[in-house]
N, C-alpha and C positions, 0 to 999 in steps of 0.2 A: 507569503502566507499559505499559499496552496501547498507549497514544498514542505512547510513546517507541519501541516495538518497531515500530509501523507506520511512524513516521517514518524510522527507521534502514533498514527495508526499502526504502522509497522512494528513499532516498538512495542506497543500494547499487546498486539497479536502474538508477537514472538514471546513476550513475557508470559502472557496467559498460556501459551502452549507449554512453556517450561514448568509453569506452576502446576499446570494440569498433570503433569508427568510425575511429580513429587508428592500427589495427594491421592494415595491409594485408598481403596475400600477396606472396610475392617475384615479382619482375619478371624478364624477359629483360633484364637490366641492359645498356644500350648499350655501356658501357665494357669489358666482358669479351672477351677474345680469342676466347672460345667461343660468343659471342652468336649468330652466323649459324648455328650448328649446333643450337642448343637448339630442342626442340619441346615442345608440350604432353605431358604424361606421364599418360595415362589410367589406367595401371596403378596409380596411387597414389591411392585414394580418401579418404585422410586429408587431402590437400591440403598436406602438409608438403614434398613434392618435385614442385611443379606443372610444372617444365620439366626435361628431361633429354636428354642425347644419349648414344646407346650405339654404340660401335664394335663391332668383332668380336674383341675382346681375350679372350686365355686367361690369365686371372690366374694359373694354376698355372705359367706360364712365368717368372714374376717372383718374386724372393726378395729383392730390395734395393729401396730407395726413396729418393729425394732429397726432402726436404721444403723447399720454398722458404720464405723468411720470410713470415709472414702479412701481406697487403696489406689496409690500410684503404681502402675504396672511396671516391673523392672526386668522381664525377660527380654531375650534378644529380638523377639519378634514384635517389639513395641513399634508404635508410629509416631513418635515424637520427632518433629523436624525442627532443629535449631530452637529447642525449647529448654531454657536453663532449669536449674533445680529450684530456683526461686519462683519462676514461672509456673512450674508443675505444682508446687506447694500452694501458690495462690490459685490457680484453677480447681485443685482439689478442694480447698476450703470453701471456694464460692459454690462449687457442686454440692458439697454437704449442705450448705445453707439453703440453696434453692430448691433442691430436691425435698429437703425436710420441710420447708415452707408449703410447697405444693401438697406433699402427701399428708400433712397435717390437716388439710381441708376435708379429707376423705377418712383418715385414721387417728385414732389416738395415738400418741407416740410414747411408747413404754420402753423400759429397760429389761423387763423380766419376762421369759417366755411363759404363756399361759394360753388356754383354749381361746381360739379365735384370733391368733396373733401371727402375723407375718414376720419373717426376717428378711430385710432387703440389703443386699451386699452390691455396692456400687464400686466399679474399677475404672479409673481414668487410664485408658490405654494408648491415647495418642493425641497430639494437639499439633496444629500449625499456626503461627502468627501471621497476622496481616503484614504484607510486605510494606516497610516504611516508605513513604511518599508515593510510591507507585500504586499502592492500594486505594487510597482516596483518589488520585489523580485518574486512575483507570475508570473511575465511576463518574467523573466530571468531564473527562475529555470526550469529544465527539466519536472518535473511533472506539475507544473503550466502552462507551455507553452502548453502541450497537452490539458489541460482543456480549454484554451483559444482558441486554434485552433477549437475545437469542438464548443465553443461558437461563433466564428466568422463565421463558416459554417452555423450557425442557426441564424445569425444576432442578437445575444443576448449580454448581458453585459459581459465584462470581469470580472475576479476574483478580488474582493475588490477595484473596481474602482468607481469613483464618477459619478454622474449623476445630472440631473435637471428634475422637472416637471413644468409646467407652463400652462397658459391658454391665448388664444388670442380671443379678441371680436373686431369684425369689424363693424362699424356703418357708415350709410350715414351721414356726419357731419351736414348738414343744418337741416334734418329732426330728427336726433338722431334714426333712423330706424335700427335695428339689421340686418345686411346683411349675417353674417358668424360668427361663433364661433367654437371653438375646445379647447379641453385639450390634452396635448402632454407629452411625456417623451423623452428625448434625452440623449444618452451617447456615449462615443467614441467608435470605432471598438475595439473588443475584442484584436485585435493584435497591437493596437496603444501604443507602448512601452512609447514614449515620454509623453503621456497624464496621465500616472501613477505616474509621478514624481511631487510632490507638492500637497498639500492637496486639493486645489481649481482648479488645472490645468484641470482635467477632467471635471469638472463642467463648466468651461469657454469654453472648446472645445465644450461640448454639446450645450451651448448657441450658439456658432458660427453655429453649424450644423442647430439648430432651426431658426436662422435668415435667413440662405440660403433656408431653406425649405418654409418659409412664402413667401420670394420673388418669389420663383418658382411658388407658387400659383397664382400670378398675372400676369404671362407671358402669 
């Protein structure tokens, strides 16, 4: 039993190290319209939003929003890892639904530019699925659980768990002036065992967190 426990711990740690190597932070993606405006974001120590552009927008002046259809990023600097076209489409549709649901609580959702209207463009730039079998196992195995406790304390990703990267570009709808933009990466809490079941579950939990974070920006 001790030998099996040591073996499982070594297996989890090696797998976690490899998973960490393939999960990069978001980039200033070359294909984004806002790329020339994005700058390093030192105000975010978590690293979830490493690049941002802030205009001088007063969000109180806006009570309506146009939400563009979510774009799946196709340039070579995308960060999709073993994600099929079907998976990308599923995540993009989920992102459209969840961001719209959150933003609807703050804005009237409209289709025509008018005074007091934002246009919000969302781009899914990367995703990583949870590793089958090993993802849940790493949260239940003693050795893997220790690793995830450490990651949770550091506000970092859990072992072999999925994530998403995306960009948000916010415009004044009537003038098409860029007001704000950022690239971000979201992932479930390292101790979120439920998010480790299902290949895309963690990515969808990550999208939920991203939608909530965007809404909070307008409060």
